[in-house]
C-alpha positions as CSV (number, residue, x, y, z in Angstrom):
1,M,136.1,67.0,142.4
2,S,137.8,63.9,143.4
3,S,138.1,60.3,142.4
4,T,138.5,57.3,144.8
5,H,140.1,54.6,142.4
6,Q,139.6,52.2,145.1
7,S,141.1,49.3,143.0
8,L,144.5,51.2,142.9
9,P,147.1,52.2,145.5
10,G,147.9,55.8,146.2
11,S,145.8,58.9,146.7
12,H,143.9,60.6,143.8
13,A,142.4,63.9,143.1
14,W,141.6,66.3,140.2
15,V,143.6,69.5,140.1
16,D,141.1,71.6,138.1
17,H,140.9,69.5,134.9
18,I,144.0,67.4,135.7
19,P,143.9,63.9,137.3
20,V,146.7,63.2,139.5
21,I,147.9,60.3,141.8
22,W,150.5,60.5,144.6
23,F,152.1,58.5,147.5
24,E,152.9,59.6,150.8
25,P,156.6,59.1,152.0
26,Q,157.4,55.7,153.5
27,A,160.8,56.8,155.1
28,E,161.8,59.6,157.3
29,R,163.5,62.7,155.7
30,P,164.3,66.0,157.3
31,R,162.0,67.8,154.7
32,R,158.8,66.9,152.9
33,E,160.0,66.9,149.3
34,L,158.1,66.3,146.1
35,I,159.2,64.4,143.1
36,I,156.8,64.2,140.1
37,Y,157.5,61.4,137.5
38,L,155.8,61.6,134.2
39,H,154.7,58.7,131.9
40,P,155.8,58.1,128.2
41,F,153.5,58.8,125.2
42,S,150.3,56.7,125.2
43,G,150.9,55.7,128.7
44,T,149.0,56.9,131.9
45,K,149.8,58.0,135.4
46,E,149.3,54.4,136.3
47,T,152.0,53.3,134.1
48,V,154.5,54.7,136.5
49,L,153.1,53.4,139.7
50,P,156.3,51.2,140.4
51,Y,158.5,54.3,140.0
52,L,156.2,56.3,142.3
53,Q,156.3,53.7,145.0
54,E,160.0,53.4,144.9
55,L,160.3,57.3,145.3
56,A,157.9,57.1,148.2
57,A,159.9,54.4,149.7
58,A,163.0,56.6,149.6
59,G,161.0,59.1,151.6
60,F,159.5,61.5,149.1
61,V,155.9,62.6,148.3
62,A,155.8,61.1,144.7
63,L,153.2,62.2,142.1
64,S,152.1,61.8,138.7
65,L,149.4,63.0,136.3
66,D,147.9,62.1,133.1
67,A,149.3,64.1,130.3
68,W,147.0,66.1,128.0
69,Q,144.8,63.7,125.9
70,H,146.1,60.5,128.0
71,G,144.5,58.4,130.6
72,E,141.4,59.9,132.1
73,R,141.8,62.9,129.8
74,S,141.5,60.8,126.8
75,T,138.8,60.5,124.3
76,E,140.2,57.8,122.0
77,S,141.8,54.4,122.4
78,R,145.4,54.1,122.7
79,E,145.8,52.7,119.3
80,Q,143.8,55.7,117.8
81,L,146.0,58.1,119.8
82,Q,149.2,56.5,118.5
83,A,147.9,56.5,114.8
84,R,146.8,60.1,115.0
85,V,150.1,61.4,116.6
86,F,152.5,59.5,114.5
87,G,150.4,60.5,111.3
88,N,151.4,64.0,111.9
89,F,153.9,64.2,114.6
90,R,154.5,67.9,114.9
91,R,150.9,68.9,114.7
92,Y,149.6,66.6,117.3
93,M,152.6,65.9,119.7
94,W,153.7,69.5,120.2
95,P,150.4,70.5,121.8
96,I,150.6,67.6,124.2
97,L,154.1,68.5,125.2
98,G,153.2,72.2,125.6
99,Q,149.8,71.8,127.3
100,T,151.1,69.2,129.8
101,A,154.0,71.5,130.6
102,F,151.6,74.2,131.4
103,D,149.5,71.9,133.4
104,L,152.5,71.1,135.5
105,L,152.6,74.6,136.7
106,K,149.0,74.3,138.3
107,V,149.9,70.9,139.7
108,T,153.1,72.2,141.4
109,D,151.2,75.0,142.8
110,W,148.5,72.8,144.1
111,A,150.9,70.5,145.6
112,R,152.8,73.2,147.6
113,A,149.4,74.5,148.8
114,T,147.7,71.2,149.5
115,L,150.2,68.6,150.3
116,G,152.5,70.9,152.1
117,V,155.6,70.1,150.2
118,E,158.8,72.2,150.1
119,P,159.0,74.8,147.4
120,S,161.8,73.3,145.3
121,I,160.6,70.4,143.3
122,T,162.3,67.5,141.3
123,V,160.6,66.2,138.2
124,G,161.5,63.0,136.1
125,G,160.1,61.6,132.9
126,L,160.3,58.6,130.5
127,S,160.5,59.4,126.8
128,M,157.6,61.9,126.2
129,G,157.4,62.4,130.0
130,G,161.0,63.4,130.0
131,D,160.4,65.9,127.1
132,I,157.6,67.5,129.2
133,A,159.8,67.6,132.4
134,V,162.6,69.5,130.6
135,A,160.2,72.0,129.1
136,A,158.4,72.7,132.4
137,A,161.7,73.4,134.0
138,G,162.2,76.3,131.7
139,L,158.7,77.6,132.8
140,D,158.8,77.0,136.6
141,R,161.6,77.9,138.7
142,H,160.3,75.9,141.5
143,I,161.6,72.9,139.4
144,V,165.3,72.7,140.2
145,R,166.1,69.1,139.2
146,V,165.0,67.1,136.2
147,A,165.9,63.5,135.1
148,A,164.9,62.9,131.5
149,T,165.2,59.3,130.0
150,V,165.2,58.5,126.4
151,A,164.0,62.1,126.0
152,T,165.0,65.3,124.1
153,P,165.0,69.0,124.3
154,D,164.8,69.4,120.6
155,W,161.1,68.9,119.5
156,L,162.0,68.8,115.8
157,R,163.8,65.4,116.6
158,P,165.7,65.5,113.3
159,G,166.4,61.9,112.1
160,M,163.5,60.4,114.1
161,H,162.7,56.8,113.0
162,E,159.7,54.7,113.8
163,V,159.6,53.1,117.4
164,A,159.1,49.6,116.3
165,N,161.2,49.9,113.1
166,P,164.4,51.7,113.8
167,D,165.5,51.6,110.2
168,K,162.4,53.6,108.8
169,L,162.3,57.3,109.0
170,L,159.1,58.8,110.5
171,P,157.7,61.7,108.5
172,P,157.7,64.6,110.9
173,G,154.4,66.2,109.5
174,E,153.6,69.9,109.5
175,P,152.5,72.0,112.5
176,D,149.5,74.2,112.4
177,A,149.5,77.5,114.0
178,Y,148.2,76.1,117.4
179,A,151.0,73.5,117.5
180,H,153.7,76.0,116.4
181,Y,152.7,78.3,119.3
182,F,153.8,75.6,121.8
183,Y,157.2,75.0,119.8
184,D,157.8,78.8,119.5
185,H,157.6,79.3,123.3
186,L,158.6,76.2,125.1
187,N,161.0,74.0,122.8
188,P,164.1,74.1,125.2
189,L,166.8,74.1,122.3
190,T,165.3,77.3,120.8
191,N,164.3,78.8,124.1
192,L,167.7,78.8,126.0
193,A,166.9,82.0,128.1
194,N,164.2,79.9,129.8
195,F,167.0,77.9,131.4
196,A,169.3,80.7,132.3
197,H,168.5,80.3,135.9
198,G,170.2,76.9,136.0
199,P,167.9,74.0,136.8
200,A,170.0,70.7,137.1
201,I,169.0,68.4,134.2
202,Y,170.4,64.9,133.8
203,F,169.6,63.3,130.4
204,L,169.9,59.4,130.3
205,C,169.9,58.7,126.5
206,G,170.0,55.3,124.7
207,E,173.2,55.5,122.5
208,E,171.4,53.6,119.9
209,D,168.1,55.3,120.2
210,T,166.9,56.3,116.6
211,H,163.3,57.3,117.8
212,V,164.5,59.9,120.2
213,P,168.1,60.6,118.9
214,P,170.5,61.4,121.7
215,D,172.3,64.2,119.9
216,G,169.4,66.5,120.8
217,A,170.6,66.4,124.5
218,L,174.2,66.9,123.4
219,R,173.4,70.0,121.2
220,F,171.3,71.5,124.0
221,Q,174.1,71.0,126.5
222,T,176.6,72.8,124.1
223,A,174.2,75.6,123.2
224,L,173.3,76.4,126.8
225,R,177.0,76.3,127.8
226,I,177.6,78.9,125.1
227,A,174.6,81.1,125.7
228,H,174.5,80.8,129.6
229,P,177.8,79.3,130.7
230,V,176.9,78.9,134.4
231,A,173.5,77.2,133.6
232,G,175.1,75.0,131.0
233,E,177.3,73.4,133.4
234,H,174.3,72.1,135.2
235,I,173.3,69.9,132.2
236,Q,174.6,66.3,132.2
237,V,174.2,63.6,129.4
238,R,174.8,60.0,129.9
239,L,174.7,57.7,126.8
240,I,173.8,54.3,127.7
241,P,175.8,51.9,125.4
242,G,173.9,49.7,123.1
243,M,170.4,50.9,124.3
244,G,167.7,51.7,121.7
245,H,164.5,53.3,122.5
246,L,162.4,50.1,123.3
247,D,165.3,48.8,125.3
248,S,164.1,51.4,128.0
249,L,161.4,48.9,128.8
250,N,164.1,47.1,130.6
251,R,164.3,49.4,133.7
252,E,167.5,47.9,135.1
253,L,169.3,49.6,132.3
254,W,168.5,53.2,133.5
255,W,166.1,53.3,136.6
256,P,168.8,52.7,139.3
257,D,170.9,55.7,138.0
258,C,167.9,57.8,137.5
259,L,166.5,56.8,141.0
260,A,169.7,57.8,142.6
261,W,169.8,61.2,140.7
262,L,166.3,62.1,141.6
263,T,166.7,61.3,145.2
264,S,170.2,62.7,145.7
265,A,169.5,66.4,146.1
């Protein structure tokens, strides 16, 4: 099944139940390489069109997809989605993270078979998209490079505050058995063995981010260095001074560095 989306740039398709968009390279490179970039919570694949277009301009096949329960896979408004998930974060966010990480396996298989890209794949993501990118790198050894902006490898997010009110703690809620399955098997911080193969992961964290506290990335880096020393050396964390979570809307604070990382392999 495919969708034309004639009003939007790029190419569109459905990969089984997953809607994707991609751009062909606009510059010559020795190899046909794929970079996947994932949108933040309550966004869509169209949210990241500017990033995809810049990646394509740099010579890469640039692709995104709608996360589970987002975009063309949504059955509720953005406001309803936000109210439901933030009303019980662990019950409703963990399945979104986990199911989309699983979906990425299908998309990378499809891209190698259909788009003719190289086996090694780079993935980036903003906020929730970064959480998913990191988890997926623990599942799929074809993902060798990740850039995660204002994201965390600790799905518990201790000390998480509301997005728009950085002084107010956000109750984490209680997961049901379904949500806990995803946490038990995919949460990066408690599944360090998933990363023993050593994917290169670059966290770009806001030093003042109280919604996605940056200490999660630092604790993951330390824990992986202890459990799997060689793999742990492939984790980098940059704390961006003065940047809170919503400051990531100013892409000039982080995107030039992220773009350089994604395209430098």
